[in-house]
N, C-alpha and C positions, 0 to 999 in steps of 0.2 A: 720540326722533325716528326713526321707522322708515319708510323709503322704499324698502326692498329689493324688495317685491312686494305687489301687491294680493291675492295669495293668502294673505298672512300676517295680515290684519286679522281682527277679531272678527266674530261673526255678529250681525246686528241682533236686538233683542229680539222683534220681530214673528215672526221665523223660529223662535226658540226656543219662543215661545208656541204657534206652529202645530204644532211637533213634539210639544209636551206634549199638545195637544188630540188629536192623532192617536194618541197612545199610550194608547188606552183600548179595552178589549174585544178581540174577535176579528173579523178581516175576511179576505176572500179575498186570496191572495198573487199575486205575479207581475204586478201591474198590473190585476187584475180587480176591485179594490175601487172603491167609488163615488167616492172622492176622486181616485184616479188617472184615472178616466174623465172626471170633471168637469174636471180640470186640462187634459187633452188638448183638451176642447171649448173651454176658455178660451183656450188657445194658438191654436187655429184661429180664434177670434174676433179675437184680437189681431193675427194676421197676415192677416186677411181671406181666409182660405183654407179654406173649409168642407170641401173634399175632401182636405186634406192628411193624411198619416199622421204621427202625433206620438209620439215615444218619449223617455223619460227615461233617462239613463245617468249614472253617478256621476262621470265625469271628462271633461275636454276631449279628452284623447288618445283615449278610447273613442269619443267622439262623432265625432271627425275620421276615425279609421281605419275605423269601421264605415260611415260615409258614403262614403268613398273606395272601400271594397270593393264597394259597390253600383254605383259608377260606372266602375270600372276593372277589366278582366280581368287575369289574371296575366301576360299577354304584352303589356300596355299600359304607358303611361307617364302620369304626372301632371305637369302643368306648374305650376310654383310659383316664388316668389321665392327667391333664394339664402339669405335669412335666415328663411324661413317656419318656423313651429313644427314643421310636419310633417317638415322637413328637419333642423333643428338640435336639436330637443328631444324627439323621440319615439322615440329608440332603435331606429330602423328598424321601428317598429310599422306604418306604412303598407305597407311592403314585405311584412311578415309577414302582415297581415290580408288583403291583396289576393292573397296566394299567390305573390308574387314580382314584382309590377309595379315598375318603376323610377320615379325622380323625374327629370324634366328641368328643370334650373334655368334660369330665364329671366334672361339677363344684365342687370345694372343694379343698381338699389337695391331697397329694401324695397317700393316701389310699382312694380309692373310697368307698362310702357307698352304701348299697343296695337302699336306697331311692333316692340318687342322680343319681345312675345308671338307676333306673327305670324311673325317670323323663326325663333323657336324651334319653332313648330309646323311651319313649312315644312322645318325641318332634320330632322324625323323623317318616317318612312314613305317615305323615298327609297331604302330598301334592301330593300323588300318584306318577306318573312318573316325577313330577316336582321337587322332592327331592330324596336324596339317599335312597337306600334300606337298611334296618337294616342289619348290618353285625356282625362280631365277637366282643367279649369283650376281650380286652387285659389287662392282670394283670401282674404287675411287682413285683417280689418277690426275693430279698429284694427291696424295693422301691427306687426311685432316691433321696429320702430325708432320707434314712437310716433307715426307719421303716420296721418292719416285720409284715405282716398280720398274725393274729392268724388263727388257723384252722377253728374256728367258722366264722371268717370274710371271709375266702376263700369260705367256703360252702355257706354263705349267698349271695355272689356275683354270684357264679355259679348257684345258685338256681334262681336268677333273670334272668340270661341268658337263662336258660332252660325253664323258664316260657314263654319266647318269642321265643323259638326255635332257639336260637343263639349259635354258637360254642364259645369255650373259648380257647384263646392262653395264655400261661404262659411264660413271658420273665424271664427266670431263669439264667441270667448272673451270679448272686450270689446265685444260687439255693442251693449249698452246705452249704453256711453260714446260710441260712434260715432254712434248714432242721436240721442242728446241733443245732441251737438256739432253735427250737421248739421240738427237740427230736423225730422227726417223720421220717418215711421211705420215700424214693422217691415216692413210689406208693401212700402213704397217701397224699402227697402234690401235686399229679398230677391227674391221672385218677380217683382215688378213691374220689377225691375232686371235680370231674366234669370237669376236664381239657381235652380238645380234642387234642391239640398239645402242647408239652412241650419242652422248651429249657433247656438242662442240661449243664450249663456253665462250662468251664474249664480255659479259658484264665485269668480271674480275680482271679482264685484260684490256680495259679501257673503254668499252662501249657504254652507252647511256643505259641500256637495259634490253638485251636480246640474247637468246641462246638458240642454237639450232639443234634439232633432234633428227638424227639420221636413222631410218629404219631400213635395214638392209634386205628384209623380206617385204616387198611391196604389198603382199597379200594382207598385211596388217594395217595398211594405210587408211582404209575406210573407217575402221574402228577408232583409230587415233583421231580422225576428224570429228567423229561424233563425241568422243570423250573430251576433246578440247572445247567444243562448243558447249556441251553440257556442264563442263567445269567453269564456264564463264571466263575462258582464257583465250578466246578467239578475238583478236583485235579487228575492229571494223576498219580503222585507218591503218591498215597493215603496211602501207608503203613506208611508214616511219620506222618500223622494225627492219624492213628490207633495206632501207637506205643506210642504216648503221652497218648491217652485215655486208652490204655492197662495198662500203669504204674499207671495212675490215679485210676483205678479200683482195682489194685492189693493190697491186704491187706488193703483195704479201705483207700488208700492214700488220696482220695478226702475228707474224713471225717477228717483225721488227720490235713490236711492243713487248713481246715475251722476252726477246733478247735483252732489251733494256732492263726489264725487271730482274731477270736472272743475273745479269752482270752486276747489279747493285747488291744482290744477295751474295754473289761470289766475293765482292769487296768486303762485305760484313764478315763473312766466314774467315777470310784471310786475316782481317784485323783482329777478330776475336782470338784466333790461334796465337797471335803475337802477344796477346794479353793474358793468355792462360785461362780463358773462359771456356767452360765445358759446353760444347755444342752437342745436342741430343740426337738430332736426326742425321743419320750417317750418309744419306743422300739428300740432295736438295735441288730445288728449282728456284723459287722465289720466296721461300719461307725458311726461317731459322727458329728452332726451339733451343733454348739454352737454360742452364741452371746458374743462378747467382744468389749471393746472400741478399736477404731482405734489405739490408742497408744500401746495397748497390742499386736495387730497383727503386728505392726511395730517392736516392741521389739523382738517378736518371729522370724520375718523375718530376722532381723539383726543378730540373734543368729544362723541362718542357718537352721531353721525349714522350710521345704517345705510342703505347703498345699494350698488349694484353698480358696479364700475369695470372697465374693459377694460385691465388691466395690473396691475403690482405696486406696492405703496406704497413699496417701497425702490428707490432709483435716483436719477437726475438730478432734482433738485427742480424744475427749470424745464421739464422735458419735459411736453408737453401730453398728457393722458390723457382718454379719454371716460368719462363717468359717466352712470348712469341713475337717475332718481328716479321712483317710481311712487306715485301717490296712491290710497289706498283711501277708502271712504265714511266711515270713522270719524275721519279726521284732522280736528283742530280748527284754525281760523285761527291760534290762538296758537302751535300747534306749528310751523306753517309760518313764522310770524314769528320764532320762536326759531331755526329753521334759517337763515333769511336773515340774522339777526344774526350767527350764527357764520360764514356765508359772507362777510359784509361784513368781518369781522375777518381773514379768511384771505386775501382777494384783495389 
């Protein structure tokens, strides 16, 4: 019973098959092969953005930091949630790739509010050259605390950014899970919502390792290409990135995988409600954050359930500790039922 991360699940057979098919003969490198060019066109079609520049990179961190480097000068600042992946989990890579830009954390929770964002923006650029210049707003969808911004919430945030003439970056590591949850198209959750650069994640939704970066202003394309190469992130055997994304797009596999992960999360939520366990994220796609006594976490751990907790297993058995469960596409209903049985015995 593995709920530690959707990064840890297996790769769907469709992706393995696509890699095998791509592994034949000799083709041009660095994205000049026919499959890579075709995948870029398919992504433009999916996002209803025929002019967009589309690039594949191997990791979510690479996708985020290259995007932010396009949008933020070294003397600027990026506005983000206090728990954003770019702040907590990327080892200062945004600062490094932007050449020194800082992050301004918008007070509050994982879901920024328009008022808090406006206040954070107003708080900068009041010192002239002695402070950072206002830069992009970075939104994470699904958030790092398992919540999903509604479309109204997304539009409200991008409206604030537009009010100040600031671009918007969307960290979409779990883009598919959010789009399926909301029942919206990729276009609706990206450029139609006011997003300038979008990451269309694949790794957390079943791919071996590839993310797509969609830049809706193609004038920025050349700079991205130089930054990708300078950052040592341009794959020479690019067809193996493209093959994964090709399978992901074929017959909407990206949707099917997200549906499966989200469905297992729904199953967990319903089961927890029946057991009286406190779920912390009020919206969800494929992640559940919950509070439980340390004794409950200990019992689950001893039963072989793997997931993350915010605290140690040793200590006061009655102390409430937060846990995180993440569902990947490969989880079976029976595995979730087994987890809920263990939870029922523990609470």
